C-alpha positions as CSV (number, residue, x, y, z in Angstrom):
1,M,80.0,100.3,126.4
2,S,79.0,99.9,122.7
3,V,78.6,96.5,121.0
4,V,81.5,97.1,118.7
5,R,83.8,98.1,121.6
6,R,82.8,94.9,123.5
7,W,83.3,92.8,120.4
8,W,86.8,94.4,119.7
9,R,88.0,93.7,123.3
10,T,87.9,90.0,122.9
11,P,91.4,88.6,122.2
12,R,90.2,86.2,119.6
13,V,88.7,88.9,117.4
14,R,91.7,91.2,117.8
15,R,94.1,88.4,117.0
16,A,92.2,87.4,113.9
17,V,92.0,91.0,112.6
18,A,95.7,91.5,113.3
19,R,96.6,88.4,111.4
20,A,94.4,89.4,108.4
21,V,96.0,92.9,108.3
22,V,99.5,91.4,108.4
23,V,98.7,88.9,105.6
24,I,97.3,91.7,103.4
25,G,100.5,93.7,104.1
26,V,102.8,90.8,103.2
27,V,100.9,90.3,100.0
28,I,101.3,93.9,99.1
29,V,105.0,93.8,99.9
30,I,105.6,90.7,97.8
31,L,103.7,92.2,94.8
32,A,105.7,95.5,95.3
33,I,109.0,93.6,95.2
34,A,108.0,91.6,92.2
35,T,106.9,94.7,90.2
36,A,109.5,97.1,91.6
37,R,106.8,99.5,92.9
38,W,108.6,101.2,95.8
39,G,105.6,103.2,97.0
40,W,103.6,100.0,97.4
41,L,106.5,98.4,99.3
42,F,106.5,101.3,101.8
43,A,102.7,101.0,102.1
44,G,102.9,97.3,102.7
45,I,105.5,97.7,105.4
46,V,103.3,100.3,107.1
47,I,100.3,97.9,106.9
48,V,102.4,95.1,108.4
49,G,103.4,97.4,111.3
50,L,99.8,98.3,111.9
51,G,98.8,94.7,112.1
52,A,101.7,93.9,114.5
53,A,100.6,96.8,116.7
54,A,97.2,95.2,117.0
55,G,98.7,91.8,117.8
56,P,99.0,89.6,120.8
57,T,101.4,91.8,122.8
58,R,99.0,94.7,122.7
59,I,96.2,92.4,123.7
60,R,98.1,91.3,126.8
61,G,98.8,94.9,127.7
62,D,95.2,95.9,127.7
63,R,94.2,93.4,130.4
């Protein structure tokens, strides 16, 4: 098993990365709403979804 794969399997790391991705997505969504950029809104929603997919529920399912 590679070092990166071992590092990624720890719940603490995955949770931290998931939270960071969700925060970035929320910031993009807020900026998109404020500037009426609908493409950025869609991208922000997708990024929030990706962060949620890497979140705690997925971590529990991998054990």
